[in-house]
C-alpha positions as CSV (number, residue, x, y, z in Angstrom):
1,X,0.1,-0.1,0.2
2,X,2.8,2.4,0.5
3,X,3.4,2.6,-3.0
4,X,0.0,3.5,-4.0
5,X,-0.4,6.2,-0.8
6,X,2.9,7.8,-2.4
7,X,1.4,7.9,-5.6
8,X,-1.7,9.7,-4.6
9,X,0.6,12.3,-2.7
10,X,2.1,13.2,-6.4
11,X,0.2,15.8,-8.4
12,X,-0.3,12.9,-11.6
13,X,-1.6,10.8,-8.8
14,X,-4.1,13.3,-7.5
15,X,-5.3,14.0,-11.0
16,X,-5.5,10.5,-12.9
17,X,-6.5,8.5,-9.8
18,X,-9.0,11.0,-9.3
19,X,-10.9,9.5,-12.5
20,X,-11.0,6.4,-10.8
21,X,-11.7,6.7,-7.4
22,X,-14.0,10.3,-7.8
23,X,-17.1,7.8,-8.0
24,X,-15.7,5.9,-4.9
25,X,-16.7,9.4,-2.9
26,X,-20.1,9.6,-3.9
27,X,-20.9,5.8,-3.5
28,X,-18.3,4.4,-1.6
29,X,-16.3,1.2,-1.8
30,X,-19.4,-1.0,-0.5
31,X,-18.5,-4.1,1.6
32,X,-21.6,-5.6,0.1
33,X,-22.2,-8.6,2.8
34,X,-24.1,-11.6,1.4
35,X,-24.5,-12.7,5.2
36,X,-24.9,-16.0,6.7
37,X,-23.1,-19.2,6.3
38,X,-21.4,-20.4,3.2
39,X,-23.9,-23.1,1.2
40,X,-22.3,-26.4,1.3
41,X,-20.8,-26.1,-2.4
42,X,-19.8,-22.7,-2.1
43,X,-15.9,-22.2,-1.6
44,X,-15.4,-18.8,-2.3
45,X,-18.5,-15.5,-1.5
46,X,-17.1,-12.4,-1.7
47,X,-20.5,-9.5,-1.6
48,X,-23.2,-11.2,-3.6
49,X,-20.6,-13.2,-5.9
50,X,-20.1,-16.7,-4.7
51,X,-18.0,-19.1,-6.2
52,X,-19.0,-22.6,-6.0
53,X,-16.9,-26.2,-5.8
54,X,-17.2,-27.1,-10.0
55,X,-16.0,-23.2,-10.4
56,X,-13.1,-23.6,-8.0
57,X,-11.9,-27.4,-9.3
58,X,-12.5,-25.9,-12.7
59,X,-10.0,-23.0,-12.9
60,X,-7.6,-25.2,-10.1
61,X,-7.4,-28.1,-13.5
62,X,-6.6,-25.0,-15.5
63,X,-3.8,-23.7,-13.2
64,X,-2.1,-26.9,-12.9
65,X,-2.5,-28.0,-16.4
66,X,-0.5,-24.7,-17.4
67,X,2.0,-25.6,-14.5
68,X,2.7,-28.8,-16.3
69,X,3.5,-27.6,-19.3
70,X,6.8,-26.6,-18.0
71,X,6.8,-28.6,-14.5
72,X,7.4,-31.8,-13.5
73,X,4.3,-33.1,-11.6
74,X,6.3,-33.7,-8.4
75,X,7.4,-30.1,-7.9
76,X,4.1,-28.8,-8.0
77,X,3.3,-28.2,-4.3
78,X,-1.1,-28.6,-4.1
79,X,-1.6,-26.2,-1.0
80,X,0.4,-23.5,-2.7
81,X,-1.2,-24.0,-5.9
82,X,-4.9,-24.2,-3.7
83,X,-3.8,-20.7,-2.5
84,X,-3.6,-19.2,-5.6
85,X,-6.3,-20.4,-6.9
86,X,-8.7,-18.8,-4.3
87,X,-6.4,-15.3,-4.3
88,X,-7.3,-15.1,-8.4
89,X,-11.3,-15.9,-7.6
90,X,-11.0,-13.1,-5.1
91,X,-9.4,-11.3,-6.5
92,X,-11.8,-11.2,-9.6
93,X,-15.0,-11.5,-7.4
94,X,-13.6,-7.9,-5.6
95,X,-13.1,-6.5,-9.4
96,X,-16.4,-7.4,-10.8
97,X,-18.6,-6.2,-7.5
98,X,-16.4,-3.1,-7.6
99,X,-17.1,-2.4,-11.5
100,X,-20.8,-2.9,-10.6
101,X,-20.7,-0.5,-7.7
102,X,-18.8,2.1,-9.9
103,X,-21.5,1.7,-12.7
104,X,-19.7,0.0,-15.4
105,X,-22.1,-1.6,-17.5
106,X,-21.6,-3.6,-21.0
107,X,-24.6,-3.4,-23.1
108,X,-25.6,-6.7,-25.4
109,X,-24.8,-4.1,-28.3
110,X,-21.4,-4.0,-27.5
111,X,-21.1,-7.9,-26.7
112,X,-22.7,-8.5,-30.2
113,X,-20.5,-6.4,-31.7
114,X,-17.3,-7.7,-30.4
115,X,-18.5,-11.6,-31.0
116,X,-19.4,-10.5,-35.1
117,X,-15.1,-8.8,-35.2
118,X,-13.9,-12.3,-34.0
119,X,-12.8,-13.8,-37.1
120,X,-13.0,-17.1,-35.4
121,X,-16.6,-17.2,-36.1
122,X,-16.3,-16.3,-39.9
123,X,-16.7,-17.8,-43.1
124,X,-15.9,-16.3,-46.3
125,X,-15.0,-13.4,-44.4
126,X,-18.8,-12.8,-42.5
127,X,-19.9,-14.2,-39.2
128,X,-21.7,-17.3,-39.6
129,X,-24.5,-17.8,-37.4
130,X,-24.2,-21.6,-37.6
131,X,-20.1,-21.3,-36.6
132,X,-21.7,-19.4,-33.8
133,X,-24.2,-21.5,-32.8
134,X,-21.6,-24.7,-33.4
135,X,-19.3,-22.9,-30.5
136,X,-22.1,-22.4,-28.0
137,X,-22.8,-25.9,-28.4
138,X,-19.9,-27.8,-28.1
139,X,-19.0,-25.9,-25.0
140,X,-22.2,-26.3,-23.0
141,X,-23.3,-22.7,-23.3
142,X,-26.5,-20.8,-24.2
143,X,-26.4,-17.6,-25.6
144,X,-27.2,-15.9,-22.3
145,X,-24.7,-17.5,-20.2
146,X,-21.7,-16.5,-22.6
147,X,-22.8,-12.5,-23.0
148,X,-22.8,-13.0,-19.1
149,X,-19.6,-14.3,-19.2
150,X,-18.1,-11.5,-21.2
151,X,-20.3,-9.3,-19.9
152,X,-18.1,-10.0,-16.2
153,X,-14.4,-10.3,-18.0
154,X,-15.0,-7.0,-19.9
155,X,-16.2,-4.8,-16.7
156,X,-12.9,-6.3,-15.1
157,X,-11.2,-5.4,-18.1
158,X,-12.2,-2.0,-18.2
159,X,-11.5,-1.3,-14.2
160,X,-8.4,-2.7,-14.2
161,X,-7.5,-1.2,-17.3
162,X,-8.3,2.4,-15.6
163,X,-5.9,1.3,-12.8
164,X,-3.3,0.3,-14.7
165,X,-3.6,3.3,-16.9
166,X,-3.1,5.5,-13.9
167,X,0.7,4.2,-13.6
168,X,2.2,7.9,-15.1
169,X,6.4,7.8,-14.9
170,X,8.0,10.7,-16.4
171,X,10.1,10.5,-19.2
172,X,13.0,12.0,-17.5
173,X,13.1,9.2,-14.8
174,X,12.2,6.3,-17.6
175,X,15.7,7.6,-19.1
176,X,17.5,7.1,-15.4
177,X,16.0,4.2,-15.1
178,X,17.4,2.9,-18.6
179,X,20.8,4.5,-18.2
180,X,21.7,2.8,-14.9
181,X,20.5,-0.5,-16.7
182,X,23.5,0.4,-19.2
183,X,26.3,1.1,-17.2
184,X,29.1,-1.1,-17.4
185,X,32.7,-1.7,-15.4
186,X,35.6,-4.0,-15.8
187,X,36.3,-5.5,-12.4
188,X,38.5,-8.2,-10.4
189,X,37.5,-10.0,-7.2
190,X,39.4,-11.8,-4.6
191,X,37.8,-14.0,-2.8
192,X,37.9,-14.9,0.8
193,X,36.5,-17.8,2.0
194,X,35.3,-18.2,5.8
195,X,36.5,-21.9,6.1
196,X,40.0,-20.5,5.2
197,X,39.6,-18.2,9.2
198,X,38.2,-20.9,10.8
199,X,40.9,-22.5,12.9
200,X,41.8,-19.3,13.9
201,X,38.2,-19.2,15.8
202,X,36.9,-20.1,19.0
203,X,33.2,-20.3,20.6
204,X,33.0,-20.4,24.6
205,X,30.7,-22.6,26.1
206,X,28.8,-19.1,27.4
207,X,28.8,-17.5,24.2
208,X,26.9,-20.8,23.2
209,X,24.3,-20.5,26.2
210,X,23.9,-16.9,25.2
211,X,22.8,-17.5,21.4
212,X,20.4,-19.9,22.5
213,X,18.7,-18.2,25.2
214,X,18.6,-15.2,22.5
215,X,17.2,-17.6,19.9
216,X,15.8,-20.7,21.6
217,X,12.3,-20.3,19.7
218,X,13.9,-20.7,16.2
219,X,15.8,-23.6,17.8
220,X,13.4,-26.0,16.7
221,X,13.6,-29.8,15.2
222,X,11.2,-29.6,12.7
223,X,8.4,-32.3,12.0
224,X,9.8,-35.5,10.7
225,X,9.4,-39.3,10.2
226,X,11.3,-42.2,9.5
227,X,10.9,-42.8,6.0
228,X,10.9,-46.1,3.8
229,X,11.0,-46.1,0.3
230,X,11.6,-48.1,-3.1
231,X,12.4,-46.6,-6.4
232,X,11.8,-48.0,-10.2
233,X,12.7,-46.5,-13.2
234,X,12.0,-47.9,-16.6
235,X,15.9,-49.2,-17.0
236,X,14.9,-51.3,-13.5
237,X,12.5,-53.5,-15.6
238,X,13.7,-56.7,-17.2
239,X,12.1,-57.6,-20.8
240,X,12.3,-60.0,-22.9
241,X,13.8,-59.6,-26.4
242,X,11.4,-58.5,-29.4
243,X,9.7,-60.8,-31.7
244,X,9.5,-60.8,-35.2
245,X,6.0,-60.1,-34.7
246,X,6.6,-57.2,-31.9
247,X,9.5,-55.8,-34.5
248,X,6.8,-55.4,-37.4
249,X,4.2,-54.5,-35.6
250,X,6.0,-51.3,-34.9
251,X,7.3,-50.3,-38.7
252,X,3.5,-49.0,-38.3
253,X,4.2,-46.6,-35.9
254,X,7.8,-45.4,-37.5
255,X,5.9,-44.6,-40.9
256,X,3.2,-42.8,-38.9
257,X,5.8,-40.8,-36.4
258,X,8.4,-40.1,-39.9
259,X,5.3,-39.1,-41.6
260,X,6.3,-41.5,-44.8
261,X,5.2,-44.3,-46.4
262,X,7.0,-47.5,-47.2
263,X,5.7,-47.4,-51.3
264,X,4.9,-51.0,-51.4
265,X,1.5,-51.7,-54.0
266,X,-0.5,-55.0,-53.1
267,X,-3.2,-57.3,-55.0
268,X,-5.3,-59.0,-52.5
269,X,-7.8,-62.1,-52.2
270,X,-9.8,-62.0,-49.8
271,X,-12.1,-64.9,-48.8
272,X,-15.1,-64.0,-46.5
273,X,-18.5,-66.2,-45.2
274,X,-18.5,-69.0,-43.0
275,X,-16.2,-71.5,-45.6
276,X,-13.9,-69.1,-46.3
277,X,-11.0,-71.2,-44.0
278,X,-12.0,-73.9,-46.1
279,X,-11.9,-71.8,-49.4
280,X,-8.3,-70.1,-48.3
281,X,-6.7,-74.0,-47.9
282,X,-8.1,-74.4,-51.8
283,X,-6.6,-71.3,-53.2
284,X,-3.5,-72.3,-51.2
285,X,-3.1,-75.6,-52.8
286,X,-3.6,-74.4,-56.7
287,X,-1.1,-71.2,-55.9
288,X,1.7,-74.1,-54.7
289,X,0.9,-75.7,-57.7
290,X,1.5,-72.9,-59.9
291,X,-2.0,-71.3,-60.8
292,X,-2.4,-67.7,-61.5
293,X,-3.0,-65.2,-58.8
294,X,-4.6,-63.0,-60.9
295,X,-7.0,-65.8,-61.9
296,X,-7.4,-67.4,-58.9
297,X,-8.3,-63.0,-57.9
298,X,-11.2,-63.5,-60.2
299,X,-12.5,-66.6,-59.7
300,X,-12.8,-67.1,-55.5
301,X,-12.0,-63.3,-54.3
302,X,-14.9,-61.6,-52.2
303,X,-13.5,-58.2,-53.1
304,X,-14.6,-56.1,-56.4
305,X,-10.9,-55.8,-56.6
306,X,-11.3,-59.7,-57.8
307,X,-12.3,-58.5,-61.0
308,X,-9.3,-56.8,-61.9
309,X,-6.8,-59.6,-61.0
310,X,-6.7,-58.0,-56.5
311,X,-5.0,-54.8,-57.6
312,X,-5.8,-52.7,-54.5
313,X,-2.7,-50.0,-54.9
314,X,-0.4,-48.6,-52.2
315,X,-0.5,-50.6,-48.9
316,X,-2.3,-48.7,-45.9
317,X,-1.6,-50.7,-42.6
318,X,-4.0,-48.3,-40.8
319,X,-7.2,-50.3,-42.7
320,X,-6.2,-53.3,-40.9
321,X,-6.4,-51.7,-37.3
322,X,-5.2,-54.6,-35.0
323,X,-4.1,-56.8,-37.6
324,X,-1.5,-54.8,-39.1
325,X,1.3,-56.3,-37.2
326,X,0.0,-59.7,-38.8
327,X,-0.3,-58.3,-42.0
328,X,3.4,-56.8,-41.5
329,X,4.3,-59.6,-40.5
330,X,3.3,-62.0,-43.7
331,X,4.4,-59.2,-45.8
332,X,8.1,-58.7,-44.6
333,X,10.5,-60.5,-47.0
334,X,8.0,-60.4,-49.7
335,X,9.7,-60.1,-53.3
336,X,7.8,-58.9,-56.3
337,X,5.6,-61.4,-57.6
338,X,5.5,-63.4,-54.5
339,X,2.9,-64.4,-52.2
340,X,2.5,-64.1,-48.7
341,X,0.4,-66.7,-46.7
342,X,-3.4,-66.8,-46.1
343,X,-3.6,-63.9,-43.0
344,X,-6.5,-64.5,-40.9
345,X,-8.1,-60.2,-40.4
346,X,-11.3,-58.8,-39.5
347,X,-12.4,-59.1,-43.1
348,X,-11.7,-62.5,-43.6
349,X,-8.5,-64.4,-45.0
350,X,-6.5,-62.5,-47.4
351,X,-3.4,-63.5,-49.5
352,X,-1.3,-60.4,-50.8
353,X,1.1,-60.2,-53.8
354,X,3.5,-57.9,-54.1
355,X,3.1,-56.1,-56.8
356,X,5.7,-52.9,-56.4
357,X,8.5,-52.9,-54.5
358,X,8.7,-50.3,-51.6
359,X,11.3,-47.8,-51.0
360,X,11.1,-48.5,-47.4
361,X,11.1,-51.9,-45.5
362,X,11.6,-53.4,-42.5
363,X,14.9,-54.5,-43.1
364,X,16.2,-51.1,-43.9
365,X,14.8,-49.8,-40.4
366,X,15.3,-52.8,-38.5
367,X,17.9,-51.8,-35.6
368,X,15.7,-48.3,-35.2
369,X,12.1,-50.9,-34.9
370,X,14.3,-53.5,-32.5
371,X,14.7,-50.1,-30.3
372,X,11.2,-49.0,-30.6
373,X,9.8,-52.4,-29.9
374,X,12.1,-52.5,-26.8
375,X,11.1,-49.4,-25.8
376,X,7.5,-50.6,-26.2
377,X,7.9,-53.6,-24.2
378,X,9.6,-51.9,-20.9
379,X,6.9,-49.4,-21.0
380,X,4.7,-51.8,-21.3
381,X,6.0,-54.0,-18.4
382,X,6.9,-50.6,-16.0
383,X,3.3,-49.8,-16.4
384,X,2.3,-53.5,-15.4
385,X,4.5,-52.9,-12.2
386,X,3.5,-49.8,-11.2
387,X,0.1,-51.4,-11.2
388,X,1.0,-54.7,-9.5
389,X,3.3,-52.4,-6.9
390,X,0.0,-50.5,-6.1
391,X,-2.1,-53.6,-5.1
392,X,0.4,-54.7,-2.9
393,X,0.2,-51.5,-1.1
394,X,-3.6,-51.7,-1.1
395,X,-3.5,-55.0,0.2
396,X,-1.4,-53.8,3.0
397,X,2.3,-55.2,2.4
398,X,5.0,-52.9,3.7
399,X,7.7,-51.8,1.6
400,X,10.4,-54.2,3.0
401,X,8.1,-57.0,1.5
402,X,6.8,-55.5,-1.2
403,X,10.8,-55.0,-2.4
404,X,11.0,-58.5,-1.8
405,X,8.9,-59.8,-4.2
406,X,9.8,-57.4,-7.1
407,X,13.4,-57.3,-6.6
408,X,13.9,-53.7,-5.9
409,X,16.1,-52.5,-3.0
410,X,14.1,-51.3,0.3
411,X,16.0,-47.5,1.0
412,X,15.2,-45.3,4.2
413,X,15.8,-42.0,5.7
414,X,16.2,-41.5,8.9
415,X,14.3,-38.3,10.3
416,X,13.0,-37.4,7.0
417,X,12.0,-33.3,7.8
418,X,9.0,-31.9,6.6
419,X,10.0,-28.3,6.4
420,X,13.6,-27.3,4.8
421,X,14.1,-30.9,3.4
422,X,17.1,-31.1,1.5
423,X,17.1,-34.4,1.6
424,X,17.3,-37.1,-2.1
425,X,13.3,-37.1,-2.0
426,X,13.2,-32.9,-1.3
427,X,10.4,-33.1,-4.2
428,X,6.8,-31.3,-2.9
429,X,4.5,-34.6,-3.6
430,X,7.0,-36.6,-1.7
431,X,6.6,-35.0,1.5
432,X,2.7,-34.2,0.9
433,X,2.5,-38.2,0.9
434,X,5.1,-39.3,3.7
435,X,3.2,-36.2,5.7
436,X,-0.3,-37.4,4.6
437,X,-2.4,-37.9,8.2
438,X,-3.9,-41.4,7.1
439,X,-0.8,-42.8,5.9
440,X,1.0,-41.8,9.2
441,X,-1.7,-43.3,11.6
442,X,-1.7,-46.8,9.2
443,X,2.0,-46.4,8.5
444,X,0.9,-47.3,5.1
445,X,2.2,-47.5,1.6
446,X,1.7,-44.6,-0.2
447,X,0.7,-44.7,-3.8
448,X,2.8,-44.4,-6.6
449,X,4.7,-40.6,-7.2
450,X,6.2,-40.0,-10.4
451,X,9.5,-38.4,-10.3
452,X,10.4,-37.0,-13.8
453,X,11.7,-40.6,-14.9
454,X,11.3,-42.8,-12.1
455,X,7.8,-43.3,-9.6
456,X,8.6,-43.8,-6.1
457,X,6.4,-45.3,-2.8
458,X,6.8,-44.2,0.6
459,X,6.0,-45.5,3.9
460,X,6.4,-43.5,6.8
461,X,7.0,-44.3,10.7
462,X,8.4,-42.7,13.5
463,X,6.4,-40.0,13.4
464,X,7.8,-36.8,15.1
465,X,5.9,-33.9,16.5
466,X,8.5,-30.6,16.1
467,X,9.5,-29.2,19.1
468,X,12.0,-27.0,20.5
469,X,15.8,-28.1,21.0
470,X,17.8,-28.5,24.4
471,X,20.6,-26.5,24.6
472,X,22.8,-29.9,24.5
473,X,20.6,-30.9,21.4
474,X,21.5,-27.2,19.8
475,X,25.0,-26.7,20.7
476,X,26.7,-28.3,18.1
477,X,24.6,-26.6,15.2
478,X,25.1,-23.4,17.3
479,X,28.8,-23.7,17.6
480,X,29.0,-24.1,13.5
481,X,27.1,-21.0,13.3
482,X,29.0,-18.8,15.6
483,X,32.1,-20.1,14.3
484,X,30.7,-19.1,10.6
485,X,29.4,-15.8,11.5
486,X,33.3,-15.3,13.5
487,X,35.1,-16.8,10.4
488,X,33.3,-14.4,8.0
489,X,33.7,-11.5,10.1
490,X,37.6,-12.4,10.0
491,X,37.8,-12.6,6.2
492,X,35.9,-9.2,5.9
493,X,39.0,-7.4,8.1
494,X,41.3,-9.1,6.3
495,X,39.2,-8.1,3.1
496,X,39.6,-4.3,4.4
497,X,43.3,-4.6,4.8
498,X,44.1,-5.6,1.4
499,X,41.9,-2.6,0.0
500,X,43.3,0.0,2.6
501,X,46.8,-1.3,1.4
502,X,45.8,-1.3,-2.3
503,X,44.5,2.2,-2.2
504,X,47.7,3.8,-0.4
505,X,50.1,1.6,-2.8
506,X,47.7,1.6,-5.9
507,X,45.4,-1.4,-7.1
508,X,47.3,-2.9,-10.1
509,X,48.9,-5.7,-7.7
510,X,44.9,-6.8,-7.5
511,X,44.2,-7.0,-11.3
512,X,45.6,-10.5,-11.3
513,X,44.2,-12.6,-14.5
514,X,42.7,-15.0,-12.3
515,X,40.2,-12.7,-10.8
516,X,39.4,-10.7,-13.5
517,X,35.7,-10.9,-14.2
518,X,35.7,-8.7,-17.7
519,X,33.4,-5.7,-18.7
520,X,30.1,-6.6,-16.7
521,X,26.7,-4.7,-16.3
522,X,24.4,-4.8,-12.9
523,X,22.9,-8.2,-13.3
524,X,25.6,-10.4,-14.0
525,X,25.1,-13.5,-12.7
526,X,29.2,-14.6,-11.6
527,X,28.6,-12.3,-9.0
528,X,27.0,-13.1,-5.8
529,X,24.3,-10.4,-4.3
530,X,26.5,-8.9,-1.8
531,X,29.2,-7.8,-5.0
532,X,26.7,-6.5,-6.8
533,X,24.6,-4.4,-4.2
534,X,28.0,-1.8,-4.3
535,X,29.2,-2.4,-8.1
536,X,28.5,1.0,-9.4
537,X,28.1,2.8,-5.9
538,X,31.8,3.4,-5.8
539,X,32.5,5.4,-8.8
540,X,35.4,8.1,-8.3
541,X,35.5,8.4,-12.1
542,X,38.9,6.4,-12.0
543,X,40.1,2.9,-10.7
544,X,38.2,1.9,-6.9
545,X,38.6,-0.7,-4.7
546,X,36.3,-1.7,-2.0
547,X,35.4,-4.7,0.6
548,X,32.3,-6.4,1.3
549,X,31.1,-9.3,3.6
550,X,29.4,-12.1,1.7
551,X,27.6,-14.9,2.6
552,X,30.9,-17.4,1.5
553,X,33.4,-14.9,3.6
554,X,34.3,-11.5,2.0
555,X,35.7,-9.7,-1.5
556,X,38.1,-7.1,-2.2
557,X,36.8,-5.3,-5.7
558,X,38.6,-3.9,-8.2
559,X,36.4,-1.4,-11.0
560,X,37.4,0.3,-13.4
561,X,36.3,3.6,-14.4
562,X,32.0,3.5,-15.0
563,X,31.0,3.8,-18.6
564,X,27.0,4.4,-19.8
565,X,25.6,3.8,-22.8
566,X,23.0,7.0,-23.4
567,X,19.3,6.2,-23.7
568,X,19.8,8.6,-26.3
569,X,21.5,5.5,-28.6
570,X,18.5,3.6,-27.9
571,X,15.6,3.8,-31.2
572,X,12.4,5.5,-30.3
573,X,10.6,2.1,-30.8
574,X,13.4,0.2,-28.2
575,X,12.7,3.0,-25.8
576,X,8.6,3.2,-26.0
577,X,8.8,-0.6,-25.5
578,X,11.2,-0.3,-22.0
579,X,8.7,3.0,-21.1
580,X,5.7,1.0,-21.5
581,X,7.0,-2.1,-19.9
582,X,8.0,-0.1,-16.8
583,X,4.6,1.6,-16.5
584,X,3.0,-1.7,-16.4
585,X,5.1,-2.9,-13.9
586,X,3.9,0.0,-11.9
587,X,0.8,-0.5,-12.9
588,X,0.8,-4.0,-11.9
589,X,1.7,-2.9,-8.3
590,X,-0.8,-0.5,-8.0
591,X,-3.7,-3.3,-9.0
592,X,-2.3,-5.6,-6.7
593,X,-2.6,-2.8,-3.4
594,X,-6.0,-1.7,-4.9
595,X,-6.9,-5.2,-4.8
596,X,-5.6,-5.7,-1.3
597,X,-7.9,-2.2,-0.4
598,X,-10.8,-3.9,-1.9
599,X,-10.5,-7.1,0.3
600,X,-9.9,-5.3,3.5
601,X,-13.3,-3.0,2.6
602,X,-15.1,-6.0,1.7
603,X,-16.7,-9.3,2.9
604,X,-14.8,-12.3,2.0
605,X,-15.5,-15.8,2.9
606,X,-13.9,-18.5,2.3
607,X,-14.6,-22.1,3.2
608,X,-11.5,-24.5,3.0
609,X,-13.1,-27.3,4.8
610,X,-15.1,-27.9,1.9
611,X,-11.2,-28.7,-0.5
612,X,-10.4,-31.1,2.5
């Protein structure tokens, strides 16, 4: 709120924010109380606006889907995600209510005009009622429901645009910010690690006692369990070598994945009906006796292609559905003019004659098909084993017994913590499963948890509630902390001495190749935060030297003259984009402050019990 107050005190703030806030002076920012308890299916109520469980779950799923596009599921903390969705929905409802209070209205005519301009509803350059009706049907909406959604979104957009638009920031200040971002200087950094000074430090028992008494509340042993677990990755799964049928089945997948056709052309004899097998035996005998495939097709085939000798054109495996693997296997190795054995498919019994060789054959990509078949078999076996372990866990088996049954290794972590977890299983999804109250109570094995390229199951035991450490328990950790603090101070004292000596005798001795960082700007990732903070504060116009204390010890920095690229060298377009970005950021801050203000002046009720 401090940013909002500072802005309102400036003359641009008084003028521009007045356009938004003046109506409130007459109407007031109303705390529209819905009154009464929340309904059984209500998650949030903000004034008269109610958000039900279905709407909340829909928004939660949308957020989760977006996160899963760029993050592994194990890294998503569900409780944080729920809080984020609640904040979003509350903010949206607050703005919706306030837009109504301020009399911001969007007419049906305006919405109709916007929809008519939407090219997704156009056909041949004109708005299509049929396409619009199909859209409503596919999204299970009526026209009135769609209009109400649009009206809500546009009202909120109108209000937020007014707030964001008040983010006035003078051009001269924008130029100054851009100038600061363009500062560079050549630097050399000497780092002194605190570990090199630790042996010179002593910590007394009295100092440990004093630290303990001053920080007792923060010296807490976190909630913990002893965790047993097993890990499964596809590489753990044993599979048999793929058969020729397995390899042939992957040929279609290969063709589809690479968007190519093998180019083979075929003729066929199709035999269907109840006596198809007997007729197939007759055809096979006549083929063995040397009779013409084409003539037999004309006499026996139940497909119209038989009239022209059975020719069906280019081979398309997708026609055969689940039988494609068998057809591929039958065609494998055929030379032009040769006929396959009879293959039983969903159409009946079929003989195939290769009339034209393809440019791509199973043999030509055999090695790749073998690898594809092995990956496919491994994934199937992996999924089957996951299901098997889940069944064992549901039946009450423990981690050690499951490990013995499956040949996996049972592992364990003693004192697995709920907070500040830096173990090999520090993922939020694992922590949530390990500290699930029902799992702890039953000491049960969790359901499978997917972690990137592996799956884990966990079983907690020996649950310990958080508790304040005794002096004896905390002493070793306190001694380490105090040792580090003292050693950092010793390193900083030594860095100051080096800097003072360089100021007297010249900085050339500190400009060594091993410490040279080159010419850098403000956000160079090679620098520690404490090193970056004073990088351009020391600016005498010549070479500067100074010392800084860091978390790792201390650093002595030599900085050459500061160079600045003026914003006049930016194009007008680049300058406009930078100004827009700065103003947008300030506007977003003010919008957050405004929503915070509305939240504290409106009745907001949240039913978290329904989410458990």
